[in-house]
C-alpha positions, 0 to 999 in steps of 0.5 A: 589684421586681428591678432591670433588671440583675438581670432581664436576667441571669436572662432571657438564659439562658432565651432562649438555651436556647429558640434552641438547642432550636428549632435542634435540633428543626428542623435540616432546612431547610424547602425540603429538608423539603418536597422530601423529603416530596414524594418517595415512599419507594422512588422513585429520583431523576430522575438515576438514571432518566436514567443507567439509560436511557442505559446501556440505550441504549448497550448496545442500540447496541453489541449491534446493531453487533456483530450487524451486523458478525458478519452482514456478515463472511461476505458480505465474505469471499465478495465478496473471494474472488469478486473474487480469482477474477475478478482471477486469471481476467482476469490469465490471459486477459491473459497468454494474449492477450499470448502471442498478441501475441508470436506474431503480432509474431514472424510479422510480423517474419519476414515483414517481414525476408523482404520487405526481404531481396529488395533491397539497400536493403531489407536495409540498412533491415532492419538499421537497423530491428532496431537501432532496435527493440532500443534502443526496446524495440519488438523482442525481444533476445537476448544475454549478461546479468545477473540481479539478484533482490530478494525480501521479508524472511521476516518480511514474508511472514508475516501482519500482526500486530495492533500498529502496531510489527510492521506497520511492521517488516513494511513495512520488509521489503518491496521497494518501487517505489523499491527497484526504481527505484534498482536498475534505474537502477544497472543502466542506469548499469553499461552495460545495453543492455536491461532487463526486470523480471519479463518486462516490458520497460522503455522510455523511457516505462515507469514503476515505481510502487506501488498499495497493497502491489503494485508496477506496471510499465507498469500490470502488477502484479508479485509477489516475487521480482523479477528484473531482467534486463539484456543487455550485457557481463555482467562489466562490469555486475556489477562496475559494479553492485557497486562503485557506488551499487547495491552500497551500496544492496543492503547497506542493503536487507540490513539490513532482511532483504531478500535479493538475488542477482546472477548472470551468464548467457551468454544471456538473451532479453528480450521486446518491450515490450507496447503501445508506441505509434507516435506520430510517423512520417517519410517516408525522405529528409525531415526533417519528422515527421508524426503 
């Protein structure tokens, strides 16, 4: 009978071979094999179904959105065109009413001057009233003047480009409300006695501001070019504007392509300010004021 050592030496190779044979024949885990057996041939996995359904849903949404935008574009363009026509019509009606107001105001001024001219006291009051109207902007004025014109850069007048850099360049080439404010203040500082911007008379209550891309003067929209007309000593105003901050500011604007010109006129006429309310009044000979 063979010994224990001889038996172990001969039995161990057979056991090792049996283990290797078992691993080779059963390489797939039992759980994976069971899952593979449940899956039918040709049937895609569940994540594949979910991905396909998600892609289909996204495609449907994009197609629907594109169709809605395409159908809405003509309606939007039509509404914008109708709004533009309405704005133009109302602006024309407002201009006609403003012209009528100017005619009536001139008739009232003539009638008042004729009535006050009947007495010496009335003549003196008429002269004082004319001075006050010129100072406050309540009356039209005529005299030698200066005309400063500002206009947008040529590139700013072209349609907006698609990229943000081109849009920023266009914005820099447009005259802004701040530009008009600066030049108007410099014209006053140069000795102007009365100032208007595109026919809108400026008073102590006037405001120059912006609304989107439009510039408003007393809530009236303006369009380029912008004419700043001032009455006073034309030569002195021109020299003061060129040698002061106004001249330096215009040079800066030139760097952005904004054009400007300064001309003297022998005679210019500025209209009276529209809608200038009388908030307080006082009886002659008294120091109080009543609303």
